[in-house]
KOLMI-859494 format. One record per residue (C-alpha): residue in three letters; x, y, z. Coordinates in steps of 0.05 Angstrom, whole numbers, plus 5000, padded with zeros to 4 digits. Example, Ala and Ser with C-alpha at 12.3 -4.5 7.8 and 13.67 -1.06 7.14 Angstrom:
BEGIN
+------+------+------+------+
: resn :    u :    v :    w :
+------+------+------+------+
:  ala : 5246 : 4910 : 5156 :
:  ser : 5273 : 4979 : 5143 :
+------+------+------+------+
//
This chain:
BEGIN
+------+------+------+------+
: resn :    u :    v :    w :
+------+------+------+------+
:  unk : 6780 : 1608 : 4952 :
:  unk : 6736 : 1664 : 4957 :
:  unk : 6723 : 1726 : 4895 :
:  unk : 6769 : 1784 : 4897 :
:  unk : 6709 : 1841 : 4899 :
:  unk : 6756 : 1883 : 4868 :
:  unk : 6789 : 1855 : 4815 :
:  unk : 6728 : 1817 : 4780 :
:  unk : 6685 : 1885 : 4759 :
:  unk : 6702 : 1916 : 4709 :
:  unk : 6743 : 1988 : 4707 :
:  unk : 6700 : 2051 : 4689 :
:  unk : 6737 : 2108 : 4663 :
:  unk : 6692 : 2175 : 4670 :
:  unk : 6720 : 2229 : 4633 :
:  unk : 6680 : 2303 : 4643 :
:  unk : 6712 : 2371 : 4623 :
:  unk : 6666 : 2438 : 4602 :
:  unk : 6650 : 2440 : 4531 :
:  unk : 6702 : 2442 : 4491 :
:  unk : 6759 : 2414 : 4536 :
:  unk : 6780 : 2365 : 4488 :
:  unk : 6746 : 2308 : 4521 :
:  unk : 6735 : 2278 : 4446 :
:  unk : 6799 : 2284 : 4439 :
:  unk : 6835 : 2240 : 4499 :
:  unk : 6783 : 2188 : 4478 :
:  unk : 6813 : 2180 : 4414 :
:  unk : 6882 : 2176 : 4444 :
:  unk : 6864 : 2123 : 4490 :
:  unk : 6831 : 2079 : 4445 :
:  unk : 6896 : 2080 : 4394 :
:  unk : 6934 : 2055 : 4460 :
:  unk : 6934 : 1974 : 4456 :
:  unk : 6934 : 1976 : 4527 :
:  unk : 6865 : 2002 : 4526 :
:  unk : 6837 : 1954 : 4473 :
:  unk : 6775 : 1922 : 4484 :
:  unk : 6734 : 1979 : 4517 :
:  unk : 6664 : 2012 : 4503 :
:  unk : 6659 : 2076 : 4511 :
:  unk : 6593 : 2109 : 4525 :
:  unk : 6573 : 2172 : 4498 :
:  unk : 6507 : 2207 : 4486 :
:  unk : 6508 : 2209 : 4413 :
:  unk : 6552 : 2182 : 4358 :
:  unk : 6553 : 2250 : 4327 :
:  unk : 6584 : 2287 : 4383 :
:  unk : 6640 : 2239 : 4390 :
:  unk : 6676 : 2263 : 4329 :
:  unk : 6701 : 2191 : 4311 :
:  unk : 6647 : 2170 : 4257 :
:  unk : 6702 : 2158 : 4210 :
:  unk : 6727 : 2103 : 4260 :
:  unk : 6659 : 2075 : 4245 :
:  unk : 6664 : 2011 : 4208 :
:  unk : 6607 : 1974 : 4221 :
:  unk : 6539 : 1967 : 4277 :
:  unk : 6531 : 1921 : 4315 :
:  unk : 6451 : 1946 : 4341 :
:  unk : 6416 : 2013 : 4329 :
:  unk : 6457 : 2036 : 4397 :
:  unk : 6520 : 2008 : 4388 :
:  unk : 6581 : 2005 : 4336 :
:  unk : 6645 : 1970 : 4325 :
:  unk : 6706 : 2013 : 4325 :
:  unk : 6770 : 1997 : 4267 :
:  unk : 6804 : 1986 : 4330 :
:  unk : 6768 : 1927 : 4361 :
:  unk : 6730 : 1976 : 4410 :
:  unk : 6650 : 1987 : 4429 :
:  unk : 6617 : 2053 : 4415 :
:  unk : 6556 : 2055 : 4453 :
:  unk : 6509 : 2121 : 4441 :
:  unk : 6480 : 2141 : 4506 :
:  unk : 6403 : 2150 : 4482 :
:  unk : 6362 : 2128 : 4549 :
:  unk : 6387 : 2121 : 4618 :
:  unk : 6455 : 2116 : 4634 :
:  unk : 6453 : 2055 : 4683 :
:  unk : 6403 : 2020 : 4629 :
:  unk : 6460 : 2027 : 4591 :
:  unk : 6507 : 1998 : 4627 :
:  unk : 6460 : 1943 : 4645 :
:  unk : 6456 : 1930 : 4569 :
:  unk : 6528 : 1935 : 4554 :
:  unk : 6534 : 1881 : 4605 :
:  unk : 6486 : 1836 : 4589 :
:  unk : 6506 : 1834 : 4510 :
:  unk : 6571 : 1825 : 4539 :
:  unk : 6564 : 1761 : 4571 :
:  unk : 6513 : 1727 : 4517 :
:  unk : 6571 : 1747 : 4460 :
:  unk : 6531 : 1800 : 4425 :
:  unk : 6580 : 1840 : 4430 :
:  unk : 6664 : 1849 : 4452 :
:  unk : 6679 : 1820 : 4513 :
:  unk : 6709 : 1885 : 4530 :
:  unk : 6748 : 1910 : 4592 :
:  unk : 6734 : 1976 : 4605 :
:  unk : 6694 : 2028 : 4599 :
:  unk : 6702 : 2101 : 4580 :
:  unk : 6632 : 2144 : 4596 :
:  unk : 6648 : 2217 : 4569 :
:  unk : 6593 : 2263 : 4600 :
:  unk : 6562 : 2333 : 4568 :
:  unk : 6612 : 2387 : 4572 :
:  unk : 6553 : 2416 : 4617 :
:  unk : 6548 : 2367 : 4659 :
:  unk : 6557 : 2352 : 4746 :
:  unk : 6605 : 2294 : 4744 :
:  unk : 6567 : 2269 : 4818 :
:  unk : 6499 : 2238 : 4793 :
:  unk : 6545 : 2202 : 4751 :
:  unk : 6588 : 2170 : 4802 :
:  unk : 6518 : 2149 : 4831 :
:  unk : 6500 : 2114 : 4777 :
:  unk : 6555 : 2054 : 4798 :
:  unk : 6521 : 2052 : 4875 :
:  unk : 6455 : 2060 : 4864 :
:  unk : 6441 : 1994 : 4816 :
:  unk : 6458 : 1926 : 4849 :
:  unk : 6474 : 1889 : 4774 :
:  unk : 6536 : 1960 : 4763 :
:  unk : 6551 : 1964 : 4837 :
:  unk : 6572 : 1874 : 4820 :
:  unk : 6596 : 1879 : 4756 :
:  unk : 6627 : 1953 : 4747 :
:  unk : 6682 : 1993 : 4799 :
:  unk : 6699 : 2069 : 4788 :
:  unk : 6771 : 2063 : 4772 :
:  unk : 6776 : 2139 : 4750 :
:  unk : 6749 : 2210 : 4747 :
:  unk : 6785 : 2251 : 4691 :
:  unk : 6788 : 2312 : 4678 :
:  unk : 6799 : 2362 : 4626 :
:  unk : 6818 : 2431 : 4627 :
:  unk : 6837 : 2467 : 4562 :
:  unk : 6891 : 2514 : 4574 :
:  unk : 6859 : 2567 : 4533 :
:  unk : 6791 : 2582 : 4570 :
:  unk : 6805 : 2538 : 4632 :
:  unk : 6818 : 2595 : 4680 :
:  unk : 6745 : 2632 : 4650 :
:  unk : 6714 : 2573 : 4659 :
:  unk : 6744 : 2563 : 4730 :
:  unk : 6708 : 2635 : 4748 :
:  unk : 6647 : 2649 : 4705 :
:  unk : 6618 : 2571 : 4700 :
:  unk : 6599 : 2525 : 4760 :
:  unk : 6607 : 2474 : 4728 :
:  unk : 6680 : 2475 : 4719 :
:  unk : 6707 : 2481 : 4787 :
:  unk : 6659 : 2421 : 4805 :
:  unk : 6693 : 2377 : 4748 :
:  unk : 6757 : 2397 : 4766 :
:  unk : 6742 : 2384 : 4851 :
:  unk : 6720 : 2308 : 4848 :
:  unk : 6783 : 2297 : 4792 :
:  unk : 6824 : 2237 : 4813 :
:  unk : 6873 : 2265 : 4748 :
:  unk : 6860 : 2332 : 4716 :
:  unk : 6889 : 2331 : 4631 :
:  unk : 6914 : 2399 : 4605 :
:  unk : 6902 : 2405 : 4535 :
:  unk : 6914 : 2456 : 4477 :
:  unk : 6972 : 2481 : 4518 :
:  unk : 7004 : 2491 : 4452 :
:  unk : 6954 : 2548 : 4440 :
:  unk : 6980 : 2597 : 4492 :
:  unk : 7042 : 2617 : 4526 :
:  unk : 7078 : 2577 : 4590 :
:  unk : 7050 : 2637 : 4644 :
:  unk : 6986 : 2622 : 4622 :
:  unk : 6996 : 2541 : 4632 :
:  unk : 7028 : 2554 : 4698 :
:  unk : 6980 : 2602 : 4729 :
:  unk : 6914 : 2545 : 4697 :
:  unk : 6964 : 2492 : 4755 :
:  unk : 6955 : 2534 : 4805 :
:  unk : 6884 : 2547 : 4806 :
:  unk : 6868 : 2476 : 4796 :
:  unk : 6925 : 2454 : 4853 :
:  unk : 6879 : 2505 : 4901 :
:  unk : 6822 : 2469 : 4892 :
:  unk : 6843 : 2392 : 4888 :
:  unk : 6912 : 2385 : 4921 :
:  unk : 6904 : 2311 : 4907 :
:  unk : 6884 : 2307 : 4829 :
:  unk : 6952 : 2301 : 4789 :
:  unk : 6951 : 2345 : 4733 :
:  unk : 6992 : 2339 : 4664 :
:  unk : 6991 : 2373 : 4600 :
:  unk : 6979 : 2341 : 4542 :
:  unk : 7030 : 2368 : 4489 :
:  unk : 6992 : 2369 : 4425 :
:  unk : 6941 : 2327 : 4439 :
:  unk : 6988 : 2263 : 4476 :
:  unk : 6982 : 2244 : 4540 :
:  unk : 7030 : 2181 : 4574 :
:  unk : 6967 : 2141 : 4582 :
:  unk : 7001 : 2104 : 4635 :
:  unk : 6984 : 2174 : 4673 :
:  unk : 6897 : 2158 : 4666 :
:  unk : 6899 : 2081 : 4664 :
:  unk : 6892 : 2031 : 4726 :
:  unk : 6886 : 2089 : 4778 :
:  unk : 6841 : 2050 : 4833 :
:  unk : 6867 : 1994 : 4868 :
:  unk : 6865 : 1931 : 4821 :
:  unk : 6855 : 1887 : 4875 :
:  unk : 6848 : 1869 : 4954 :
:  unk : 6925 : 1857 : 4962 :
:  unk : 6932 : 1920 : 4936 :
:  unk : 7011 : 1955 : 4946 :
:  unk : 7029 : 2015 : 4979 :
:  unk : 7039 : 2050 : 4913 :
:  unk : 6970 : 2035 : 4876 :
:  unk : 6939 : 2058 : 4944 :
:  unk : 6979 : 2126 : 4943 :
:  unk : 6968 : 2141 : 4878 :
:  unk : 6894 : 2124 : 4882 :
:  unk : 6885 : 2177 : 4938 :
:  unk : 6930 : 2224 : 4903 :
:  unk : 6988 : 2226 : 4947 :
:  unk : 7045 : 2189 : 4910 :
:  unk : 7109 : 2233 : 4894 :
:  unk : 7166 : 2244 : 4911 :
:  unk : 7149 : 2315 : 4956 :
:  unk : 7100 : 2250 : 4994 :
:  unk : 7127 : 2248 : 5066 :
:  unk : 7103 : 2190 : 5100 :
:  unk : 7076 : 2230 : 5162 :
:  unk : 7029 : 2261 : 5130 :
:  unk : 7061 : 2329 : 5125 :
:  unk : 7045 : 2333 : 5054 :
:  unk : 6980 : 2334 : 5051 :
:  unk : 6976 : 2384 : 5113 :
:  unk : 7015 : 2426 : 5071 :
:  unk : 6964 : 2430 : 5011 :
:  unk : 6910 : 2439 : 5063 :
:  unk : 6949 : 2506 : 5079 :
:  unk : 6946 : 2536 : 5011 :
:  unk : 6890 : 2589 : 4999 :
:  unk : 6834 : 2561 : 4962 :
:  unk : 6797 : 2625 : 4905 :
:  unk : 6743 : 2585 : 4908 :
:  unk : 6706 : 2590 : 4975 :
:  unk : 6649 : 2537 : 4963 :
:  unk : 6694 : 2488 : 4937 :
:  unk : 6754 : 2456 : 4971 :
:  unk : 6792 : 2389 : 4985 :
:  unk : 6823 : 2364 : 5042 :
:  unk : 6855 : 2310 : 5078 :
:  unk : 6838 : 2280 : 5143 :
:  unk : 6875 : 2239 : 5192 :
:  unk : 6852 : 2185 : 5251 :
:  unk : 6906 : 2163 : 5301 :
:  unk : 6855 : 2120 : 5335 :
:  unk : 6821 : 2061 : 5303 :
:  unk : 6745 : 2066 : 5294 :
:  unk : 6700 : 2001 : 5304 :
:  unk : 6646 : 1995 : 5242 :
:  unk : 6597 : 2026 : 5289 :
:  unk : 6633 : 2089 : 5303 :
:  unk : 6639 : 2086 : 5229 :
:  unk : 6587 : 2069 : 5199 :
:  unk : 6552 : 2122 : 5245 :
:  unk : 6599 : 2170 : 5223 :
:  unk : 6577 : 2166 : 5151 :
:  unk : 6513 : 2164 : 5166 :
:  unk : 6512 : 2231 : 5211 :
:  unk : 6547 : 2263 : 5156 :
:  unk : 6504 : 2248 : 5098 :
:  unk : 6442 : 2258 : 5128 :
:  unk : 6466 : 2336 : 5152 :
:  unk : 6509 : 2350 : 5096 :
:  unk : 6510 : 2300 : 5044 :
:  unk : 6497 : 2347 : 4987 :
:  unk : 6550 : 2389 : 5009 :
:  unk : 6603 : 2323 : 5005 :
:  unk : 6619 : 2317 : 4937 :
:  unk : 6667 : 2275 : 4939 :
:  unk : 6702 : 2219 : 4989 :
:  unk : 6761 : 2164 : 4989 :
:  unk : 6797 : 2139 : 5036 :
:  unk : 6835 : 2082 : 5080 :
:  unk : 6800 : 2077 : 5139 :
:  unk : 6834 : 2030 : 5202 :
:  unk : 6773 : 1993 : 5232 :
:  unk : 6790 : 1950 : 5296 :
:  unk : 6794 : 1869 : 5282 :
:  unk : 6803 : 1875 : 5205 :
:  unk : 6865 : 1848 : 5180 :
:  unk : 6882 : 1912 : 5133 :
:  unk : 6852 : 1977 : 5120 :
:  unk : 6790 : 1980 : 5101 :
:  unk : 6780 : 2021 : 5029 :
:  unk : 6715 : 2078 : 5035 :
:  unk : 6690 : 2113 : 4977 :
:  unk : 6627 : 2163 : 4955 :
:  unk : 6602 : 2219 : 4936 :
:  unk : 6537 : 2267 : 4967 :
:  unk : 6484 : 2225 : 4999 :
:  unk : 6502 : 2153 : 4973 :
:  unk : 6566 : 2100 : 4993 :
:  unk : 6598 : 2047 : 4962 :
:  unk : 6594 : 1979 : 5003 :
:  unk : 6669 : 1987 : 5039 :
:  unk : 6717 : 1924 : 5021 :
:  unk : 6782 : 1907 : 5077 :
:  unk : 6843 : 1894 : 5032 :
:  unk : 6876 : 1850 : 5042 :
:  unk : 6931 : 1868 : 5094 :
:  unk : 6964 : 1935 : 5109 :
:  unk : 7013 : 1949 : 5055 :
:  unk : 7063 : 1989 : 5102 :
:  unk : 7078 : 2006 : 5185 :
:  unk : 7028 : 2074 : 5169 :
:  unk : 6963 : 2046 : 5203 :
:  unk : 6927 : 2119 : 5212 :
:  unk : 6861 : 2126 : 5180 :
:  unk : 6869 : 2179 : 5118 :
:  unk : 6801 : 2206 : 5087 :
:  unk : 6806 : 2249 : 5035 :
:  unk : 6741 : 2296 : 5018 :
:  unk : 6718 : 2353 : 4962 :
:  unk : 6656 : 2389 : 4991 :
:  unk : 6609 : 2451 : 4981 :
:  unk : 6613 : 2505 : 5036 :
:  unk : 6634 : 2454 : 5086 :
:  unk : 6699 : 2456 : 5123 :
:  unk : 6743 : 2414 : 5144 :
:  unk : 6729 : 2428 : 5219 :
:  unk : 6664 : 2407 : 5217 :
:  unk : 6673 : 2343 : 5190 :
:  unk : 6735 : 2329 : 5241 :
:  unk : 6692 : 2345 : 5295 :
:  unk : 6629 : 2307 : 5274 :
:  unk : 6670 : 2244 : 5268 :
:  unk : 6705 : 2254 : 5335 :
:  unk : 6629 : 2267 : 5365 :
:  unk : 6594 : 2214 : 5336 :
:  unk : 6661 : 2165 : 5350 :
:  unk : 6648 : 2189 : 5419 :
:  unk : 6594 : 2173 : 5418 :
:  unk : 6602 : 2102 : 5402 :
:  unk : 6654 : 2090 : 5445 :
:  unk : 6614 : 2107 : 5506 :
:  unk : 6554 : 2065 : 5483 :
:  unk : 6590 : 1999 : 5486 :
:  unk : 6623 : 2017 : 5557 :
:  unk : 6585 : 1968 : 5605 :
:  unk : 6545 : 2007 : 5652 :
+------+------+------+------+
//
């Protein structure tokens, strides 16, 4: 029996957000939950994490065991090297057999290069998988940072989940205004307001499909299209696309394709897109109907790099249309739709007998 290419990999949760947004507080909350136990936490330096008092012993110069059994690792070298070392030490028994990894970015970091880490390293790609990007936005300064800090809207745009913190320090009107702004930037990232630093762990846990036998609910949860107001015909997505986006450079939208792709058409479309406008494609994720495959093909990437596509075992519903969610910078929905249609048309023409 072949190994499930999704279930066999360690999930990685990337936690990003602007300076002072509350990333560390969120991590501490997650680590207290038994369902998030046996985790490795990668941070820049121990002192920045704010959990020094929880450290009970150092297992090496760069790692320490937390009182709840989780492993904390100081990022003093390249992230790829740190993740490789953690996996090797896990396999050899030098560190705990952690079941997931949290990576906390610095407040000024662009999260997209971090996403590349799982794609550019062969060992990492074989052993780890991206579970979710969690973006933390504080209600006190969030609106201002989304306007004057270029990193902030980008962090919100690539998120799978958004956690709003410090809501107890402002009024409901300010929280509502922030939620509306975040919805305009990224309508595919569900949002939750943390009350007194508390958040439902299930909201940020197991976001991406856990196996190639993923259910419809799991896939919609990952794509950000689940919920009572989601219609099967995709009207939920189209309604969200029509909403005005205040930030003209960063936007999120979905494309639906009625006709199945061939593998040549899909790979050619992605190749042309990344070659022409790769730097402006901040993130892509979706399900593609490829002719001849038993189930949908799971696709995700960021800028010029895409993860190897994975075919799910079967279709979880009667819906067979391809759907791709894009987060772009200064790149219109119509331009990408035209590119995919053109490339698919050329690929179909090339396959016709002379």
